[in-house]
N, C-alpha and C positions, 0 to 999 in steps of 0.2 A: 504493500500500500504506500509506504514511504517513497519507494522508487518511482511509482506511478505519479505521485504528487510532485516530486522533484522535477521529473521530465515535463510534466504539463506546465508547471510554472516557468521552466526554462524556455520552452517553446513559445509560450505566450509573451514572455518578456523579451523575445528575440527582436522585436521591433525597436525597443529601447537600445539594445545592444547594437543593432544596425546603425542607428543614428550616432551613438557614441563613437563607434569604430570609424564611421564616415568622417566625423569631425577630426579625429586623430589623424586619419589618413590625409585629409585635405590640408591640415597644418603642415604635415611632413612634406607633402607633394609640392606645396608652394604655388605661386602664381604662374599659370601657363601662358606662354606667348600668345598675343592677340592675333586676330585674322590679319594676314598679310605682313607679319612681322619680318624684320630684316634677317638675312642669314646669320648675322652675328648674334642676334637675340636667340634665334632657334638653336644654334650650336651651343651657346652659353648655357641654355636651360637643359636641353636633352643630353648633351655630352658633358658639360661641366657639372651638372647636378645628377648625374647618372645614378650614383649610389642612393641618393635621397629618393629618387623616383622609384627605384626597385624596392626599397624598404616600404614606401607608401603603398606599393602595389599589393604587398602581403596584407596590410590592414584593409585595403579596399576589398580584396577578394574575400576576406573573412566577413566583412560587412555584408557583401552580397549574399553569402551563404546564410547569414542570419535573416536577411530579408526573405529568402525562400522558406526558411523554417517558420518565420512569422506568418507568411502566407498560408502555410499548411495548418498552423494553429488557428488562424482566423477562419479558414475553411471548416475546420472541425467544430469550432464554436458556433458558426452559423448553421451548420448541418444539424447540430444538436438542438438548435433553436427553431428548426423547421424552415430554414432559409437556405436550402441546398443549392438553389440556383445562384444566389449571390455568393455562396461559398465557392462554387465552381469558378465564378468570375474572379474571385480573390486569388485562387490558385493560378489561373491562367495569367492574370495581369502581374502578379508578383514574379512569376517565372519569366515572363517577357521582359519586365523591368530589370531583373537581375541579369538576364542574358545580354540585354543591351548594354548594361553597365560593364559586364565582363568584356565585351567587345571594345568598348571605349577605353577601358583600362589596358587591354591588350595593345591598342594603338600606341598609347603612351609609353608602355614598357618596350614595345618594339622599336620605337624611335630612340629610346634611351640606349638600347642595345646596338643599333646600327651606328650611332654616333654621328660624326661629321662627314662620313663618306659620301652621302647622297643628300645634299642640301635641298635640291629641288624636290626630291621625293619627300623629304622631311617637311617642307613647307606645305605640300599638298595634303599630307595626312594630318598635319596640325589643323588645317582648315576643316577637314572632314570631321575631326574630333569635335570642333566647336558646333558644326551643323548637327552632330549627333545629340548634343544637349537639347536642341530644339525638338527633335523627333521624340526624344525620351519623355517629353512632357505628356504624350498621349497614353502610353501604358501606365505611367505613374498616376495620371488623373483617373484612369479606370480602376486602379487599385484603391485609391481614396474613395471613389464612388461606390465600389463594392462593399467596403467596410461601413460607409455612412448609411447607405440605403439598407444594407442587410441588417445592421444592428438596430436601425430605426424600426424596420418592419418587425423585428423580433421583440421590440419593446425594451431593448437594453439601454438605449439612449433617449433623451428627451427631444421634443420638437426643436427646442432652441439649439441643442447640440447638433441635431441633424441639419439645421439651417447653416451652422458654421461649416459643417462638412460639405454642403452643397456649394458654399462660397469658395472653399478651398479647391473643390473640383473645377469650378469655373476659372479661378485665378491660375490654376495649374495648366488648364487647357490653353489659356491665353499665351502661355510660354511657347506653345507650338506655332504661334504666329509671328515670332520675333525674327523676321527676315530682312530688316533694314540693313543697309550697307554699313552703317556705323552708328555709334551712339547707344543710348539706353535700350532701344528696341532691336539691336543687332544680336546675332547669335552669341557673340562674346560680350554683350552688354549686361548690365546689372540685372535685368529682369529674368532672362532665360537661365543664366547659370548661378544666380544667387536667390532672388526673391521667390520664384516659383518653386524650386526644390526645397528651400527652407520652410515654406508654408506646408508643403506635403510632408516633409520630415517631422515637423512639429506635430502634425495630425497623426502620423504613424506612431510617434512616441506616446502621445496621449492615449490613443486607442490601445496600444500595447500595455500601458499601465492600467487601463480600465479592465482589460481582460485578465491581467495578472491578479489584480485585486479581486475580481470576480471568482477566479479559480480558488483563491485562498478562502473567500467567504463560503463558497459551495462546499469545499472540503471540511471547513470548520463546522458548518451546520450538519454535514453528514456524520462527522465524528461525535457531535453532541447527541444526535438521535441514537447512534449506536450505543 
């Protein structure tokens, strides 16, 4: 019984672990060169900071694994609450988000490994990396949506909390429209790579905490009855 309780809490808290590990990885990774950066800036980052990028990749990949675990835990919670459809959406969207993040991280580590040998190739993949952040907003928004609608339909969260979730979905989706050539609404602008993901990550951490607390309450009640 103790082992089952431990694993359930661990999986449900994986959303918090995902956010914490992502923050640690982002701090280690540092500021990626912007779109159209000069060869000097690209080489300085990917070649000069090679060790730092590779260390950050380990934390990023651990974070992505925790995201998939949290998706599975959310799916299980929604299925138990009679919302299997939203649970399936949570599984699919968390897997898609994690897979997309794995690919983006692979681009960064690949550039760090190749070093300064192919600057033109490095510049192209760096731009693709930024474009990936824009596309990422769609599966990420779906994951937020599956948790918000599923938990609301199950009666786990209030109407006000649900309204916040809908707002986060809309704001995350807006990140998928940031195709300006430069500035705030560009792929490397503030909205797509900072504001939209931060809002989604805060939602994931809060929902993860809610599910973890719910698991503890349920287990505690079951133990009292026994």
